[in-house]
VOLUM-999221 format. One record per residue (C-alpha): y negated, x, z. Coordinates in steps of 0.05 Angstrom, whole numbers, plus 5000, padded with zeros to 4 digits. Each point is the difference from the previous one (the first is absolute). Layout:
YXZ...
***
This chain:
132523487134499150435062493050155020497650635035492549995006495650605015494449795047493249934967496550485047504750574986499849854926492550054999499950645040505050334954496449734939493650295028503350675013504550074940497549494951506749654997503649515045506450295027505749525013506050155043507449934984503949435029505850485014500750734983503850295059496550645022503550664991503250345058496550435019493149744980496550674987492849764992496449334997493749844960498050734990496149754940494949705048497550725007496349894934496949325019493549885037497450115050500650765003498850165074501550744999496550414946505450535004505249504978496649974932501750734985506550164965503350544959505450104947506350375018506150244962506149595022504450624991495950385053500649625066493749845039503350285062499050694971492549935011495549865059497049394967497449745066494050484994497749614939498949365042502049604938502649294998504749964940503650364944504049914937505350454969500549654931506549685020503349455041504050105063504149595050498850535053493250334989497250485051494349775044497250625035493649875038500949254987498850084925501049384957504450084939498749674932505949824954499550164926504549784942500150434937500149714929502350404939499949754928506549974960501550254931496049424972493550065041497949304977506049655030499149805074507649905006501150754989495450225057504050345054498149945073501150455059502649845051505049474979499249275015505550055053496350565035493549634996503349405033502750445057493150315011496549324999504949735052498950595047492450034989497349294990492549974988499550694968495150214946503450134933496750374943502549804931500950684966496050645000494950134945503449564948494150174955501550754999503550354943501950545049503749575051506849964967500249434950493349625002500049244999496149624947495249525033503149364971506950255022497350175069497749275009507149744990503350525044494849905054501449254999507450125004499750445062494249645033504249364999506350385020496950325061496349375021506549624994503250495047494150045047494249524990496150395053500150634957493450254972499950224927495350514969499450194927502050684977494250485009496550204935498150744993492549875005495549404994496950154933498449524943506550224965504249835061496549345013501349814928507350145015499649545061496449474958506049974955504649955060495849455030499349604936507350074982502149745068495249414995502649814931507350105018500149645067494049544998496850285062496050625022504150615017501549965075497950645036499550035076497050695004496750364941502050734992497150574959499750764995493250314992500650684967494750254951504050284942498550074926502749434957501850294932506149694969506150465002496150575031499850315069496949585054501549265006500549844925498849264984504549425020505249714953498249354966492550124995495550334948501150755008492650124988498049635064500450615045494650405035500550754991498050215070498850755006503750395053493750075041499849245012506550015039495949955064494049624973498649505056495249604956505449874947504949865056495349485029498249674934507349934981501649675066494249514992502249854929507049845024497549565056495849644948506249924957503549685059494149545011500049794927507349815008498649595063503250535043494150245042503149715063505950474997500850695034499750614955503950625019500250694968507250245005498650684969493850424987497250705009498650634960505850244956496950634970503150625033495450485035500750544946497849544943492850114977495749414978495150014942494850345045504950555021501049725070506949955031502849495049500350335068501749595062492649955019498449634935506049545007498549865073492849844984502249484949505149725049494949885055495049694952505349504978501549845072492649875012499849554939506049595022497749915071492549934994497949734932499849244990499049614936498749275011500949824927506950294991502850235067505249665042496549465042505250035057498650755008492449975002499950104924503050685000503050204933506750275026504049805061505150565006501250654962505350534993498150734985504250414951503650345031503450205064503150654975500250074924497150704995504350234941496449664944493949635026494350065048498149585061506350155041499149875075505750455020503050634970506949824974503550645018497050145069499149265019493350215029493749594992495450234944492550055004499549354962504849685048495750255057493949684968503949354995502150065073493050175024497149414964504949495029499650315069492549865001501249264988500749505056507349925016500149255017506449855038502849304993506249575001501449594937505449485010503349694939505249465003505349734953504749405002506449864962502449295002506749784971498949324967506949974968502749515052494849504974503050004931503849384978500049655067503749344998498049385041503649875065501949355033496149865041494450304958496750375058506250365023498850614956499150705030498350624959499650725025495550494963500950745016493550365013498650754999493450335018497150705005493550315024497450684980494250425025496050294942495250365047500950655038499149705070506549755031499849365040504149515039499149364963501449285018503549664942500649254998503549484957498049345034504249534958506250415017498350065073499950764992495450475037501250745015496350655011501750524948498450745002496650194935499850754985494950304953501049904926506150304967502450335064506549614998503549444963497349295007504149585049502649314982497949475051505649595032497049344980503849355013501649544942495649414981504049365014497749374964502449315020495249574961495750054938493050265005495250594992501550595045495050565009504050625018495250535025501350725020494050295037499050715025494950065057498249255002494850125054496850554958500350485058500850604954494550284957502549874930495350074940504749624953500849345035502049654936507050305001501549885074503049314990504049644948501249264998505249724954500049254989506949714989499649344964506449665020498349324972502849574944496149924936502049434955498150064927501549554941502550544953502349594940499149304975502949624943499049294978502749544948498249294979505549544979500149294976502649455046498549454950497049884933493150205022500950225071502250655032500750445061498050695018505350485027497250585039504050615021496850515047502450635032497350135070500550735022498950275070496550664985498950125074504050385050502249425044504149384984496349354989502449355033501249364961493349704980497349524948495950074937495649534960499349824928493749694969498849764930493249834971497149874931495850494961493849735035502850155069501549285021506249965044505249584964505549955052500450035075501750685028507450134993503550415053506150444991504350415047500550765002506050285037499750605047499350644958501650715023495450584989499850204926504549414984498549384959501849274991499849554939497149305006500449464947495549395002499149424952494349504994498449444952494250134954494949455009497549904929504149644947497550454945500650665038494050445010497050655023500950105075498450495055505950155046498950315068505650275044499050255070504850275053498649955074494449524984499049825074499750745019505750005048501550734986495950605020500750394934498250684975495849694944497549295005496750024931506450024958503149345021497349584943500750014925497049554948502149914928498549594940505449514978499149784928504649394996497349734934503249894933498450464942501549754930500350504944502750064930505450525005502550004928498249724932504049994936499249784928503050164933495449974940501550334933498049784931501350204928495749454972495649405019500649765072500049265017501149995076500250445061506850105032500949855073496950425056504450145060496850205067502850125069495649765058501850305068497549885070499050705028497149735065503149825066498849254999502449454953495349804944498849264985500549754928494050214959498250054927498950584953496350094935501450344935494950154946500250374934494550384964499750474941498150745003492649814993500449575062499549334964503849475039505249714954502749475046497049685062503050205067506949705004502349785070507150065024503149825068502650515051504949725051499950155075502550715012502850275065498050695025503250524954502349474950498549964926500549524942500650104925495449584957500549924925494049734961498949904926493550024962498649764930495550474961495949584952498650534948502550685020495950504961498950575050503950645010499049985076499749445052497950035072504049565047496949855067504549725055497649785069503549705060496549565051494349964950496749465043499850455062503949515043503750545039497350485052503750624976501150715024497250274935495649584956499350554948507249994974500249284975498050164929503050434946497650114929505050264950499250234929504749684949500450394935502649654938505150494973501049994925506150324968502650154931506350364975498950594954504850154943500550694969498949744930494649495012492649975017498649605063494049665030498849895074494149565021497649825070499949285021492449984992500550324931494850525020504750604997504750114941504950574987502650194931506450395007502050324933506950104971503450595034496849885068507049965029506950244977503849445036498049295018495150035058496449455038492650155010496349685058492549895004497649885072492649865013497150365061494949785051494550544997498250005075507250205015499550634956497950695024492550124993497550434944494650124949501449414954496049385017506149574986500249344963507349884984506350375022507449974983506750345009504650134942507450105017506750024964506849725018507050054972505549555026495449785055498750705026493450374994500050614955495450584990497550004929495550454960497149644940501250454938494849624960493149765022499949275023493749654979496649635057494549494985495649735055496049384984494849905054494249525012492750145013501149775071505650515009495650604983493349755026495950595022504450514964498650394937505149774948499350664963503050365060505849545014506850345002507149985024502250415061507050175025502050125072503150705006505550195049494750335043496649335011493950144955497649634939500150384935496549794936504949834943498550394938501649634936497550274932500449314971495949685055495149474975494349655036497649354969494549755046498049474950506949695006501050165075506050424983502850685018505950284963503550635026507050275007504950245053506450424999502249935073502249455045496449905066493749695031493749934959493049735009494649814949493050165022494250484998499950705028493950315032497050645027496950095068493550385008498150275068493650365021500850745014495150315049498550734987496350475048495950564972501850725019494150055047502449385037493649644984499149484947505549504983501949784931504449444976504850014943505549554975507250205008504749634953507249885020504949684954504849585040507350024979501649615063497050415056493350335013500450765008498050185070500249295025505849755043500149294973500049684932494349514995501849304974496749814935495549495032496950545044497950444941494749844948503650074933497650484948503649914933504050564971
***
């Protein structure tokens, strides 16, 4: 990775002035000719000449050369456009502007059109590096073409901010000026700001804040400024016409906007007004019957000038400008006398107006501080540093980096300037004309020749002895640090443990070493350490060789070491390149990586299988088959496992039965078959618990996966005949089905499968016993609707229904929606004295015997006067979910209320 480092001092000065750190391109060959350089510094502190703060707005179609603008003593102008060859009469600085227009779908940023085109923007940026660019003009105005919604503006702003900065990182970017800084417009900017933050994860980057400051009525869709798109249309202020020159409103709006900037953390940024004035024509009468003659407009103009220059606000003003609210401003307009007021010149005669004379008289009375302002720029081509390959001998490499430099004078005083580039052995005296008098010359700098790795500080300094009075010393010099050093990084690592014997193994380590620097690295060595989990070093340091690596190239190294413990273990592996610090690297902190190596066995039960089905008494339990796998990275020694069996109530039916597990290599498995003899099987469900390494002999990767508990249902079947009554009884005898003649029209096998209640969906029944009734023909499941009711008898015990009300027991069916629905059977009988419930079903599916309930929740009610509180009970019947609650509560979480 090539490094081009901006010196800290310049970064801090620019951060202080602009609020951002400006970086410089490694190579963006300057245009020929270079028309201007760093003209955007005009809007950065300090501001040595008060006249330079004054600007005006001019129509691009009416050339400035038609007017004697020199009498205005102004410093800058804008014409609402962008130009590769703007006019600079009287040394005026030009500001670039890009226009945004919404597409047919105003909510789609991709449809926003931009003028000029990207290609033209690129040409301008190349010819005028360091310019100030304004991103659109009044995007909040319904009357400026197609307005831009604030969220859309955020995306388009980001697009062109990054585009221009990519072309010219020294460019300064300003937001598009809003019509006026009112609450409505700041709400618009709030949406822009918040959208940008949410979309890009950072505050909206603005180098120079930009607004317009008219005082126009804000009534949606009506004359004046309307209200911005994307905000509540009722947010506007209906300023009367008479307030068009209200200096108090003008001041308060400026203070409010500066406070808005401060609230966003933007107080340390310049604020410019790129358009303001009085728009009402002289013949228009205000609400008091007064018109707008030049004297009224001129009075307002001079009061704003006084405000800008003399009023300070330490809470919200710009600290680098003695807390003034505004740094530069542009009056509207130079010559628009057809529709609006405030014109400085008459458009037809090209003669100065009385308002223009007021402007000129005001600026003429200001001190005209004359100065030279030298600004430098460097372009350095780092491409020759890309992908350098090592030479033999290593130190025989020579690299030539082309260098281009330029110096501009942003002041009005010409000077002969000594320019120096010490590292290049360059020193020359350059004649520097006043700003914008001619194109910026390219300096004939020699190339930077590198013959060895290292840090090179390439400085270009104008007036190194500071013999010239220059108020902006921070832009007189630029030092670019070229980091032509290697930088070795371990980018990827992989390891694997493999067995070298029954209970021994080795660790194979593969690492990729990348040279992310811009200079080849010579052959060096690296080290490998391995320690246990407690940090104790287990092996002596192992060294390995790293070959010479070119810049941005890599090498793969494979090392193997014997693991010290016979049973494997948890290790810490540390890898380091250039451990003895032979290299001078770009980053010395990225040479070492550490990782955890878990070379332990990990036994787990991957599969279990059984086959239990009964149509009558059961005398033994068929065999249980389980697959034990070693999912770890180290062989497992022989250990034992246990198997235990209990009924659904948790009663252990057999003591834990031990079985052997042979040694298993990493990734290996074994199938084990065990048989259990069931003394007196009388339960519908059994719980089989299987555990490997039950004695805890092994140190395993995961100690939580050694045990599995599976439910074994005893499936009972019977074959139904169309002309016969059939009985189906569970193994325990607690559930019996009477299937009458005519239940089926063809022989059908009926299966009764007991279900484990915790595995079922939660619901209102407090379940006691559950089952699934299914039908099969020729071994295939069939969907069957029972034409006649099937009588179901449940014989329970007192223990089964302890705590439940036997008079509210019932049978519930699981619907397709996953809810439990009470089964309605006209012939249902409850016989608590005999612990029996008889009901009926006419559908196959999943069923549960138990007791339903209702849930009562307190309801808090506030009286109409908002005073006293009353409590009532709200009753919700639960068919499986609580209305208004996102989760179904499990039965054990709800006090049952019989229903």
